[in-house]
Backbone bond lengths (Angstrom), bond angles and torsions (degrees), N, CA, C in turn:
res aa  C-N    CA-C-N  psi(-1)  N-CA   C-N-CA  omega(-1)  CA-C   N-CA-C  phi
1 X - - - 1.452 - - 1.514 110.66 -
2 X 1.335 115.96 -39.28 1.444 120.32 179.34 1.533 112.72 -63.40
3 X 1.353 114.01 -36.37 1.452 118.12 -179.83 1.511 111.26 -67.00
4 X 1.324 115.62 -38.60 1.478 120.12 -179.79 1.524 110.70 -64.75
5 X 1.361 116.70 -45.03 1.406 121.51 -179.41 1.544 110.72 -64.42
6 X 1.340 114.70 -42.76 1.455 118.68 177.80 1.527 112.00 -61.48
7 X 1.360 116.11 -43.28 1.468 118.85 -178.51 1.521 109.77 -67.55
8 X 1.318 119.48 -40.28 1.471 121.13 179.34 1.527 109.71 -64.34
9 X 1.341 118.02 -41.03 1.461 121.43 179.08 1.503 109.07 -64.26
10 X 1.299 117.93 -42.50 1.480 120.36 -179.01 1.538 110.98 -65.03
11 X 1.291 116.16 -42.35 1.482 119.11 -179.90 1.532 111.22 -65.44
12 X 1.338 115.36 -42.71 1.471 119.19 177.35 1.536 111.47 -62.88
13 X 1.317 116.36 -40.38 1.469 119.80 178.54 1.511 110.99 -63.24
14 X 1.319 116.23 -44.81 1.479 118.57 -178.60 1.531 110.74 -67.86
15 X 1.296 118.38 -38.50 1.485 120.72 178.51 1.539 108.96 -65.90
16 X 1.302 117.73 -46.48 1.447 120.22 -179.90 1.520 110.83 -64.11
17 X 1.292 116.69 -42.21 1.470 120.68 177.38 1.490 113.96 -60.70
18 X 1.354 117.02 -44.62 1.465 118.81 -179.92 1.506 111.36 -70.51
19 X 1.351 118.32 -28.97 1.459 120.66 177.28 1.509 113.19 -70.41
20 X 1.346 116.49 -34.14 1.448 119.67 -177.01 1.542 112.11 -84.19
21 X 1.334 116.67 -29.09 1.467 118.73 -178.35 1.496 110.86 -65.35
22 X 1.332 116.60 -32.41 1.476 119.81 178.08 1.522 111.65 -63.36
23 X 1.324 118.44 -35.34 1.451 120.81 178.25 1.534 110.69 -71.00
24 X 1.307 117.14 -34.42 1.453 120.21 -178.91 1.538 110.05 -70.77
25 X 1.310 117.62 -39.69 1.457 120.58 -177.01 1.520 113.21 -83.29
26 X 1.296 118.52 -2.56 1.479 121.42 -174.23 1.541 110.99 -90.38
27 X 1.337 119.27 5.31 1.459 119.85 -179.41 1.537 110.15 -67.51
28 X 1.332 115.51 144.75 1.459 121.67 178.66 1.521 107.99 -74.83
29 X 1.316 116.40 145.45 1.482 119.49 175.49 1.536 111.37 -70.56
30 X 1.272 117.67 163.99 1.436 121.57 179.32 1.548 108.77 -66.90
31 X 1.350 116.31 143.27 1.464 117.15 -178.80 1.540 110.92 -71.25
32 X 1.343 117.34 154.60 1.451 120.15 179.50 1.525 110.76 -69.07
33 X 1.325 118.15 160.91 1.444 119.60 -179.54 1.554 109.92 -67.27
34 X 1.287 116.19 151.98 1.439 121.85 178.71 1.536 109.87 -63.72
35 X 1.363 116.57 149.27 1.456 115.76 -178.61 1.541 110.13 -70.03
36 X 1.190 122.76 122.09 1.445 124.11 -178.43 1.507 110.90 117.13
37 X 1.325 119.25 -15.71 1.457 122.42 176.19 1.527 111.98 -90.11
38 X 1.310 115.77 -26.61 1.469 119.89 -177.65 1.515 108.06 -88.58
39 X 1.323 115.41 127.92 1.449 119.67 175.65 1.489 115.04 77.80
40 X 1.308 118.65 18.99 1.478 119.74 -179.37 1.523 111.93 -62.24
41 X 1.303 117.63 -42.91 1.459 120.81 -178.94 1.513 109.77 -104.57
42 X 1.263 117.50 26.41 1.472 122.81 -174.83 1.528 109.61 89.05
43 X 1.312 117.03 156.93 1.412 118.99 -179.71 1.531 109.47 -76.75
44 X 1.323 116.30 117.67 1.439 122.12 -176.71 1.542 109.06 -112.36
45 X 1.294 114.97 152.76 1.474 120.76 175.97 1.494 107.13 -68.01
46 X 1.320 118.98 149.24 1.457 122.23 178.60 1.540 109.41 -62.10
47 X 1.319 114.69 148.84 1.464 120.56 -178.28 1.531 110.16 -69.60
48 X 1.284 114.65 167.09 1.459 121.12 179.53 1.494 110.86 104.73
49 X 1.273 115.66 -157.28 1.484 121.29 178.22 1.513 111.52 85.30
50 X 1.328 117.59 6.87 1.445 119.66 -178.75 1.527 111.37 -102.90
51 X 1.296 119.46 18.30 1.456 121.75 -177.08 1.533 107.67 -75.19
52 X 1.351 117.53 126.39 1.458 119.65 178.92 1.540 112.31 -72.61
53 X 1.298 117.95 133.47 1.469 119.75 177.82 1.527 110.39 -111.43
54 X 1.300 117.75 -4.66 1.486 120.74 -175.98 1.508 111.53 -61.85
55 X 1.338 118.32 -47.50 1.472 118.81 -176.33 1.506 109.63 -71.76
56 X 1.271 121.03 -34.96 1.462 123.04 177.51 1.476 111.04 -65.02
57 X 1.340 114.36 -39.75 1.499 119.22 178.86 1.532 109.78 -65.21
58 X 1.302 117.20 -39.89 1.473 120.39 178.79 1.535 110.70 -64.23
59 X 1.318 115.76 -42.01 1.481 120.07 179.04 1.529 109.45 -62.79
60 X 1.323 115.70 -44.60 1.476 119.27 -178.75 1.544 109.80 -63.40
61 X 1.320 117.29 -43.10 1.434 118.82 178.26 1.515 113.41 -64.78
62 X 1.329 116.47 -39.18 1.454 120.48 177.59 1.513 113.30 -64.31
63 X 1.334 116.10 -42.45 1.446 118.83 177.68 1.523 112.63 -66.90
64 X 1.323 115.68 -36.39 1.487 119.99 176.99 1.514 110.16 -63.85
65 X 1.348 114.67 -43.08 1.475 118.69 178.99 1.527 111.14 -62.97
66 X 1.314 117.36 -43.12 1.464 121.16 178.21 1.508 112.62 -62.21
67 X 1.345 114.40 -41.82 1.467 118.46 179.51 1.535 111.31 -64.94
68 X 1.301 115.10 -43.93 1.490 118.71 178.68 1.531 112.01 -64.14
69 X 1.334 115.52 -38.67 1.464 120.39 178.78 1.503 110.81 -62.46
70 X 1.322 117.08 -44.48 1.489 119.23 -179.96 1.490 111.61 -66.49
71 X 1.302 117.11 -34.93 1.487 120.04 176.66 1.498 111.76 -63.68
72 X 1.362 117.31 -43.65 1.445 122.99 179.24 1.504 110.32 -66.27
73 X 1.311 118.84 -44.87 1.470 122.52 179.81 1.511 109.94 -62.40
74 X 1.296 118.92 -45.94 1.483 120.62 178.43 1.517 111.82 -62.21
75 X 1.335 116.25 -41.48 1.466 118.96 -179.06 1.512 109.89 -65.35
76 X 1.351 119.09 -39.76 1.461 121.25 179.77 1.529 110.87 -70.59
77 X 1.340 117.11 -35.47 1.485 118.19 179.28 1.521 110.28 -70.74
78 X 1.289 120.80 -29.77 1.447 123.79 175.90 1.518 109.63 -66.71
79 X 1.342 116.42 -39.06 1.481 119.94 178.21 1.501 110.58 -67.14
80 X 1.315 118.78 -40.54 1.474 123.84 177.99 1.526 110.78 -63.12
81 X 1.287 116.21 -44.93 1.477 120.80 179.96 1.512 110.37 -65.13
82 X 1.357 117.41 -41.38 1.482 117.67 -179.08 1.524 110.66 -70.80
83 X 1.316 119.42 -33.65 1.482 122.05 175.64 1.529 111.08 -65.26
84 X 1.327 117.11 -41.53 1.471 121.90 179.24 1.492 110.78 -64.50
85 X 1.359 117.04 -38.07 1.448 118.99 -176.46 1.537 110.44 -74.94
86 X 1.356 117.46 -27.91 1.460 120.35 177.96 1.521 110.44 -73.53
87 X 1.339 117.14 -35.45 1.440 119.96 -177.82 1.540 112.81 -70.50
88 X 1.277 119.42 -28.01 1.440 123.50 -178.43 1.492 112.81 -76.17
């Protein structure tokens, strides 16, 4: 009985999901710019590009270093524990 209920629930979920995804994907794309608005002051690169990555890079390196250190410490502590158990 549980298998039947699970299968019916799965089928209903898949049917409902496939029916709603069509509505989500059916949106019209944005209209193109009006003729005369594009390139009025010359073709310029899009704005932005000033996001600092230095602090994020430092955080990423610090976390990587901490992760590596914990892996090394755990590996060494396992070796010490296994040596102590062999000696006893």
